[in-house]
N, C-alpha and C positions, 0 to 999 in steps of 0.2 A: 450517553454522550451524543450519539447520533440519532436523530429523530426520524429520519426517513431514509431507509437503507434499501438499495437495490442490489440483488445478487444475480450474477450471470450464471445460468445453469445450462449445461451442454449435454446432459445425459450420461456423463462419465464421472470419474472420481473427483475431478477438479470441482465440479458443481457441489458435490457432497461436502468437500473441504470448505468451500466458500460459505455454504449455509451454516456449517458448524462455527466458523469464525464470526459470521454476522450476528449470531445470537449472543456473542460475548460483547460486541460493540454497540448493539442496539439499545437505546434508552428503554427503560421499563414500559413507558407508554408509547413507544415509537411504533412506526409502521414499517412492515417488512414486505418487500415485493420480490418475487422470484420471476426472473425474465429469461426468455429464450429468443435468440435472434436466428432466423433462418434466411438463407439467401437462395434465390431462384436462379436457375440457368437461363441466361439471356435468350438463348436459342429456343428454349421451351416457352419463355414468356411471350415470345412473338406469336406463339400459337396457344397461349394460355387461355383458360376459361375460368369462369367463376367457380366451377366445381373444383378445379385444380387448386386455386387459391384457398378455398375453404378446406380442402383436404390437408394442405400444408399447415394451416392454422390449427386444425383439429389435432394433428400429430404433435404440434408444439404444445398445445394445452394438455394433452395426455401425458406428455413427458414431464411437464411442470407439476401436474397433479400427482404423479407418481413420486416425484422428488419431494413434494410437500408432505405427502403421507409417510414416506420413509423417514424423513427428518422429524416428523411430529411437530411441525411449527404452524403457527397461524400466519398466513401470508396471502397477499393478493398475487394474482398471476397475470403476467403480461407477455404476449407474444408479438413479435414484429418481424416483418420482412425488410431486409436492407441489403445493399450491395456489399457490405462487409459487417462482420460481427462488431468491430470496434465502433463504427459509425452508428449501427443500430443501438448499441448500449448507450452511447452518448445521447442519442435522440430520446431513448426511454428515460434516462436520468433527468433530462430537461422536462419531459412530459409529466413526470410524477413529482418533480421538484426534489429529487434525491440529494442528500448532503453527503452520502457515502456510497461508493460502488465497490462491491466485494467480488473478487475473482479468485479462482483456483489456479494453481500453477500446474505445469506439465508433469506427467508421471515419469518423464525421462530423467535420469540422473538419480542421485542418492535420495532415499526416503527422508522426508523431513527438511529437504532443502527447497527454497523457493527457486523455481526454474520456469521462466515464462516461455510460453509457446507463441506462435504467430498471432493467434486471436487475442491473447492476453496483451501481447506487445502492442497490437493495434488499438486496443481499448485504452491503454495507458497514454497514448499519444493525444494530448490536448483534451484530456478528460475535464468535464465541467464541474467536477466536485472532487472531494478527497477520494483516495483509492486505498483499499486494503487487499493484500495478496496472501492467501493461505498456502502454506507449504504442502507439497504432495504428501498424502497420508494423514493430514491433520484431523480428519473426521474419525480416523481409527485410533488416534492417540490424543484426544482433546485434553487440554490442561487449563487450569484456572490462570488468569492473568495476575501473577504475583510479582513479576519483575518486568518493569518497563524501562527502556532505555531511549535516549534521544541522541541523534547525531547532531553535534553542536560545533559551530565555528564563529559565533559572534554576529552572524548576519541577521537581518530582519526575518528571513525565512526560518532560521534555526530558533530565533526567539519565539516565533509563533509556534513552532514545534514543541518548545518547552511548555508554553501556556496550555496547549492541548493535552500534552502528556500529564501535566499537573492535574487537570480535571479527570482524566482517565484513571490516574493513580488514586485520586481521592474516591472515586466511585467504586473502584475494585479493591481498595485497601492494599494497594500494591506498593512495593518499594520502587523508588525512582532514582535513576542515575543519568548522567550525561557523559558523552565520550567525544574526544577530539583527537584526531590524528594530525600531528604537526609535521611539517617538512622543513628542510634546511634551506634558508634563502641563499641566493647566489653569492651575496656579499660575504657570507661566512667562509666560502672557499677562497675568496680573494684577500680577506683581511689577514694580516699577520699578527703574531704574538698571542693568539688565543687558540687553544686546542679545540678541535671540532667537537669533541665530546662535551666540553664545557658549554659550548653554544647550544648543543642539543639538550643538555640538562636544563639550561635556563629556559629554553622554549617550552619544554614539557612542564616544567614547574610553573611557568606563567599561565599556561593553558589550564592546569589544574586549579590554580588560584582563581582564575576568571570564572570557572565553572562553580567553584565553591561559594563565590559571592552570590550565586543564584539560589543557594540553599539546597543544592543537589549533591549527591555523592559524586565526586569528580573522578573521571578516568581520562588519562591522556598518555599517548605514547608517540614515539617518533616512527613514522613509516608511511606506507601508501594507504590512503583512506579506504579503498575498497577492501584490501586484505585485512586491515585492522578492524574495520567495522564488521566484517564477516566473522572474525574471531570473537568480537564483542557480542554479536548477536547470538552466539551459541549459549550464552548464559542468561538469555532473556526469554520472556514469553511474548514480548511485542517490542519491535523497534520502530520508533517514530522519526521521520525525516521530513525536512522541508524541501520543496521544489522551487528552483529559481526561475524556471522558464518552461515553456512547452517544448515538445519534442518527444522522442520515445521515452516516456515516463518523466520527462522534464529533466532538470539538472539538480540532483540531490546533493546538498552539502557542498560539494565541489563539482565543477563542470563535467569532468569525465567519469565521475563516480556512479552516476545514476543507473545506466543500463547494466553495468557490471554488477552492482549491488543487488539489483533485482534478480540476477541469476545466481547469486551466491549466499544470500541471507539464510541463516539457519533457523529463523523463527518467523512468525507472521510479520509482514512489513506494512506499515501505515504511511502512505505518501500524502503529504499535505500540499496539494497543487496550488498554483497561483490563483486559480479560481476559488479554491477553498479558503485561501487567505483573504481574498477580496470579500468573500461572503461573510467571513468572520468579522472583518473590519466594519462592515455595514450593520451586522447584527451581533454585537459583542456578547449578548446574553445567550446565544445559541451555540 
């Protein structure tokens, strides 16, 4: 599916998790790049020498070589110095023309939950390509992608997510479903003569019907998007969502859902950023 994948490696478990996920999303003939971003102390840089710069790069390459050997993958190695990890990863994505950036999540929290740390959060902000986040411990419990779900709300972003998920499902022979969390409009509380539960039932039913017209297994419930998508993700091997805008991981499905979902998803999360959608529109065959 993705032809040019860049993986952020930090020498910790998150890098191993990211490499493991990247091998499942990389196209058979695709190129894989392992990348490490190191930042220098400004105070040291004022007195820096060529020897110090070379030593930092050598350490980064050694780290990447060890990660490549441990994972047993065929990958290019790229090291970069930058003022921040996020910025450095963005620059490397642009330099190699990556169509997917894969990151690991923090080890804090429950095993198997996506929980982003500061560096991952920074890398998500305004990323120039799609982003995938591997849950903590994913490399220790790798699973085949057999269940793919899409966060859907009828927007152009979610339609793009469905299109990408279809391709992934076809490539992996996976089951595909879509999910929508509906909320009660204000007028429902003001209108008389209609029971609230009837309005909710109608909304949920309409959402399921809309998803069914896409030819996907429909799931819809009444509730908060973050909470319901988190529960939905527990039954999946990959959750695909569309991003409406830049910002910390953009705006997924609904404006306030994005950052929270990145902290709570129970499976790998694939975020199709605005940049990824624009690239897809320019090259529909990729």
